[in-house]
C-alpha positions in Angstrom: -25.8 -10.6 63.7 -28.0 -9.9 61.1 -26.3 -7.0 59.9 -22.9 -9.8 59.6 -25.1 -12.6 58.0 -26.0 -9.7 55.3 -22.7 -8.3 54.9 -21.6 -12.1 54.5 -23.9 -12.5 51.9 -23.0 -9.5 49.9 -19.4 -10.4 49.8 -20.2 -13.9 48.9 -22.2 -12.8 45.8 -19.6 -10.6 45.0 -17.3 -13.0 44.8 -19.5 -15.6 42.7 -20.6 -12.7 40.4 -16.3 -12.1 40.1 -16.0 -15.5 39.3 -18.5 -15.8 36.9 -17.4 -13.2 34.9 -13.6 -14.0 34.9 -15.1 -17.6 33.9 -16.9 -16.2 30.9 -13.6 -13.7 29.8 -11.3 -16.9 30.3 -13.9 -18.8 27.9 -14.0 -16.3 25.8 -10.2 -15.9 25.3 -9.4 -19.7 25.4 -10.8 -20.2 21.9 -9.3 -17.4 20.4 -5.8 -18.7 21.7 -6.5 -22.6 20.9 -7.6 -21.9 17.7 -4.1 -20.0 16.3 -2.0 -21.6 18.7 0.2 -23.9 16.6 -1.3 -23.0 13.6 0.4 -21.6 10.3 -0.9 -17.9 9.1 0.1 -17.7 5.1 1.0 -14.6 4.2 0.1 -13.8 0.4 2.6 -10.8 -0.8 1.9 -9.1 -3.7 5.3 -7.1 -4.2 8.3 -8.9 -5.2 11.0 -10.2 -2.6 13.6 -7.8 -1.7 12.0 -4.6 -2.6 10.3 -1.5 -0.8 6.8 -3.3 -0.6 8.7 -6.4 0.8 10.3 -4.4 3.5 7.4 -3.3 4.6 5.5 -6.3 4.8 8.6 -7.8 7.0 8.4 -4.6 9.4 4.6 -5.7 9.9 4.8 -9.1 10.4 6.3 -9.6 13.8 4.2 -7.3 15.7 1.1 -9.2 13.7 2.4 -12.0 15.1 2.9 -10.3 18.7 -0.7 -9.3 19.1 -2.9 -12.6 17.3 -3.8 -14.7 20.6 -1.8 -17.6 20.2 1.1 -16.2 18.5 0.9 -18.6 15.7 3.7 -19.0 12.7 3.6 -16.5 10.0 5.0 -17.4 6.8 5.4 -15.4 3.5 4.4 -16.6 -0.1 5.4 -14.1 -2.9 2.8 -13.9 -5.6 3.9 -11.0 -7.8 2.1 -10.0 -11.1 -0.6 -7.9 -12.8 0.2 -4.8 -10.7 -0.9 -6.7 -7.9 -3.7 -8.6 -9.2 -2.9 -11.7 -9.0 -2.3 -11.9 -5.5 -5.2 -10.2 -5.0 -7.4 -12.6 -7.0 -5.6 -15.9 -5.2 -6.6 -14.3 -1.9 -10.4 -13.2 -3.2 -11.1 -16.1 -5.1 -9.1 -19.1 -4.2 -7.7 -18.8 -0.4 -9.5 -20.5 2.2 -11.7 -18.1 4.2 -10.4 -19.8 7.7 -8.7 -16.5 9.1 -5.6 -18.5 8.2 -4.8 -16.5 4.6 -4.0 -13.0 4.9 -3.4 -10.4 1.7 -0.9 -8.0 1.4 -2.1 -6.0 -1.5 0.1 -3.7 -3.9 -0.1 0.0 -5.0 -2.0 -0.7 -7.8 -4.7 -3.0 -6.5 -6.9 -0.5 -5.4 -6.8 1.5 -8.4 -7.2 -1.6 -10.7 -10.4 -2.5 -9.1 -11.9 1.0 -8.9 -11.4 1.3 -12.6 -12.6 -1.6 -13.8 -9.2 -2.7 -15.3 -9.4 -6.2 -17.2 -8.1 -9.4 -15.2 -9.6 -8.3 -11.8 -11.3 -11.0 -10.4 -11.9 -9.7 -6.6 -14.9 -7.3 -5.9 -13.6 -4.2 -4.1 -16.7 -4.1 -2.1 -16.6 -7.3 -0.8 -13.5 -7.3 0.5 -12.4 -7.5 4.3 -10.0 -4.9 5.3 -8.0 -5.5 8.2 -6.2 -1.9 8.0 -3.5 -0.6 5.8 0.1 -0.2 6.7 1.0 2.7 4.4 -1.6 5.7 3.4 0.4 8.0 1.6 4.1 8.4 0.3 5.5 11.2 -2.3 7.0 9.9 -5.4 9.4 11.6 -7.8 10.0 11.1 -11.7 14.0 10.6 -12.4 15.9 10.2 -15.4 19.8 8.6 -15.5 22.3 11.3 -15.6 23.8 10.3 -18.7 21.4 11.4 -20.6 22.2 15.1 -19.3 18.3 15.9 -18.7 19.1 18.5 -16.0 16.0 21.0 -16.3 12.6 20.7 -17.5 13.3 22.4 -20.9 15.7 19.8 -21.5 13.4 16.9 -20.7 10.6 18.2 -22.7 12.7 18.6 -25.6 13.8 14.9 -25.7 12.0 12.3 -27.6 11.3 8.4 -27.2 12.6 7.8 -23.4 12.2 4.3 -22.4 10.1 4.7 -19.1 10.4 1.2 -16.5 7.9 0.0 -14.5 7.2 -3.0 -12.8 3.8 -3.9 -14.6 0.9 -2.4 -16.7 -1.4 -1.2 -13.5 1.4 -1.0 -11.1 1.8 2.3 -9.0 5.0 2.9 -10.4 3.5 2.5 -13.9 0.8 5.0 -13.2 2.8 7.7 -11.6 5.1 7.8 -14.8 2.1 8.0 -17.2 0.5 10.4 -15.4 3.8 12.6 -15.3 4.2 12.0 -18.8 0.8 13.0 -20.0 0.7 16.2 -18.0 3.9 17.3 -18.9 3.9 16.4 -22.2 6.5 14.0 -22.7 7.1 13.0 -26.4 6.9 9.8 -27.9 7.9 8.3 -24.4 8.3 3.9 -24.9 7.3 1.8 -22.0 9.0 -1.1 -20.7 7.2 -3.3 -18.2 8.4 -6.6 -16.1 10.8 -5.3 -13.5 10.8 -5.7 -10.0 11.6 -2.9 -7.9 15.4 -3.6 -7.6 15.7 -4.7 -10.9 14.1 -1.5 -12.1 17.1 0.1 -10.2 19.4 -2.3 -12.1 18.1 -1.5 -15.3 18.1 2.4 -14.8 21.7 2.3 -13.5 23.0 0.0 -16.5 21.1 2.1 -19.2 18.4 -0.6 -20.1 15.9 1.8 -19.3 15.9 5.7 -19.4 13.5 7.0 -16.7 11.0 5.8 -13.9 9.0 7.0 -11.0 9.9 5.9 -7.8 9.1 6.3 -4.2 11.0 8.8 -2.7 11.4 7.4 0.8 12.5 3.8 -0.4 15.1 5.3 -3.0 16.6 7.3 -0.2 17.0 4.3 2.1 18.0 2.0 -1.1 19.5 4.3 -3.1 21.1 7.3 -1.5 23.7 7.7 -3.6 21.2 8.7 -6.9 21.0 11.6 -4.2 24.3 12.2 -2.4 26.3 11.4 -5.6 23.8 13.2 -8.1 23.5 9.8 -10.0 20.3 10.7 -11.1 18.2 13.9 -12.4 14.7 14.6 -10.4 11.9 16.7 -12.0 8.7 16.3 -10.5 7.0 14.9 -7.0 3.9 13.5 -6.5 2.8 14.5 -2.9 0.3 11.7 -1.2 -1.4 13.8 0.7 -0.5 16.9 -0.8 1.5 19.2 1.4 3.4 16.4 3.8 6.6 17.6 2.7 9.7 15.7 1.7 11.9 13.4 3.4 15.2 14.9 1.5 15.7 18.8 1.2 16.8 17.7 -2.2 13.2 17.7 -3.2 11.9 20.4 -1.6 12.3 22.9 -5.0 10.7 20.5 -7.3 7.2 20.9 -8.8 4.0 18.8 -8.0 2.6 16.6 -10.9 -0.6 19.2 -10.3 1.4 22.2 -11.3 1.4 21.0 -14.9 -2.5 20.4 -14.7 -4.3 22.7 -17.1 -7.7 22.2 -16.6 -10.3 21.2 -14.1 -10.5 17.8 -15.6 -6.8 17.3 -15.4 -6.7 18.4 -11.9 -9.5 15.9 -10.7 -7.3 13.5 -12.4 -4.5 13.7 -10.5 -6.6 14.3 -7.0 -8.7 10.8 -7.9 -5.2 9.2 -8.4 -4.0 10.7 -5.1 -7.5 9.1 -3.5 -6.4 5.7 -4.8 -2.7 5.7 -3.4 -4.2 6.7 0.1 -5.5 3.3 0.4 -2.6 1.6 -1.6 -1.1 -1.3 0.8 -4.2 -2.6 2.6 -4.0 -5.9 4.4 -6.9 -8.3 3.5 -8.9 -11.5 4.4 -10.9 -13.4 1.8 -14.5 -13.1 1.6 -16.6 -15.3 4.0 -13.8 -15.3 7.0 -15.6 -16.0 10.1 -16.7 -13.0 11.9 -14.8 -13.9 14.9 -11.4 -14.5 13.4 -11.9 -11.4 11.5 -12.4 -9.5 14.6 -9.3 -11.0 16.0 -7.0 -10.3 13.2 -8.6 -6.8 13.0 -7.9 -6.1 16.8 -4.4 -7.7 16.3 -3.7 -5.2 13.6 -4.9 -2.1 15.5 -2.5 -3.4 18.5 0.3 -3.6 16.1 -0.1 -0.1 14.4 -0.4 1.5 18.1 2.7 0.1 19.3 5.4 2.6 19.5 8.1 -0.2 18.6 6.4 -0.9 15.6 6.9 2.7 14.1 10.8 2.6 14.9 10.9 -1.0 13.0 8.9 -0.1 10.4 11.0 3.0 9.5 14.1 1.1 10.2 13.0 -1.7 7.8 11.4 0.6 4.9 12.9 3.9 5.2 10.0 5.7 5.7 7.5 6.0 8.3 4.0 4.1 8.9 0.8 6.0 7.9 -2.0 3.1 9.2 -5.5 3.4 8.3 -8.7 1.9 9.9 -10.9 -0.6 7.8 -13.7 2.0 8.2 -11.6 4.9 6.8 -10.5 2.5 3.8 -13.8 1.8 3.0 -15.2 5.3 2.8 -12.1 6.3 0.5 -12.9 3.5 -1.7 -16.6 4.9 -2.0 -15.5 8.2 -2.5 -13.4 7.4 -5.2 -16.5 6.4 -7.4 -18.0 9.7 -7.2 -17.4 10.9 -10.6 -17.5 8.2 -13.2 -16.1 10.4 -16.0 -12.6 10.9 -14.0 -12.7 7.4 -13.2 -12.7 6.5 -17.5 -10.2 9.4 -17.6 -8.0 7.6 -15.3 -8.4 4.3 -16.7 -7.0 5.5 -20.5 -4.1 7.2 -18.6 -3.5 4.0 -16.6 -4.1 1.8 -19.5 -1.6 -0.7 -22.2 -2.6 1.7 -24.9 -0.8 4.6 -26.4 -1.5 8.2 -24.2 -4.7 10.1 -24.8 -4.1 12.9 -27.0 -4.6 16.5 -24.5 -7.7 18.3 -24.7 
């Protein structure tokens, strides 16, 4: 009889403990669901609508919504401008830190902060990172076919190429400027102010002569440029180096690093590769409550682990995602500031003035 009572007491104790644990779990989960349920999250998008950057964001959002407890509504507000700085400044300085505003940075935003460019009103070390959906992509420098620049020798001989880019400080601008410097283009002219789709139209119509563009997005959005030979391709910029190319047309092209003539120039290339490895982070305003940061970081982590996410991202963006964790982003940003002299060198290359003379 004593044995039965003891066993019964143990069972009752176990049931009571299980009840308390479930109650605590439910009590923790309910506030998460209760906060976001019925709410609207505003995504501040640095890219212009319709381009590759926009398609990447649209690939992420359904999975973000899926994994945020309460499945809030998510709307996009586009804020292109100043190479991504307009959107970054807004999220960092103006948006309410309540967990209901999320920023999707553009490719020039991290380099601008690391290099201390004018107009940067956000502190890269105060940014709350949720992760990054893209951490590397190959790009190519190209010219329109009508110019007849079908070799590096002809490209080197021509003068006054009109090179288009979204804005000073944008990734497309950096990539074109670095190539122009390393290759030694003669008196290039810089034409900025385009969105990605507008740049496509401008080069087809002859408004500009050349540009740097992400290979994956171009192959997806403008396959005729490759398949029908409508552009001449000259050099690639791999991020990271050695990952390979999404199309055999680019396999034999030289990498930018082939044109480097000194250790200083090689370090320049590697520094910019580093900035592009964290080129598309997802961020929150400083001061966002810790519990909401954790909820959203966990939602991003789950989204990036979802096999369906990879399929949808590749279908929409024409490239595979390469996610990064918040910790990995912070480590890479810290590494970028290791050599101030090279940081200053890259700053001059990516600035609005004429390219510096080559040493």
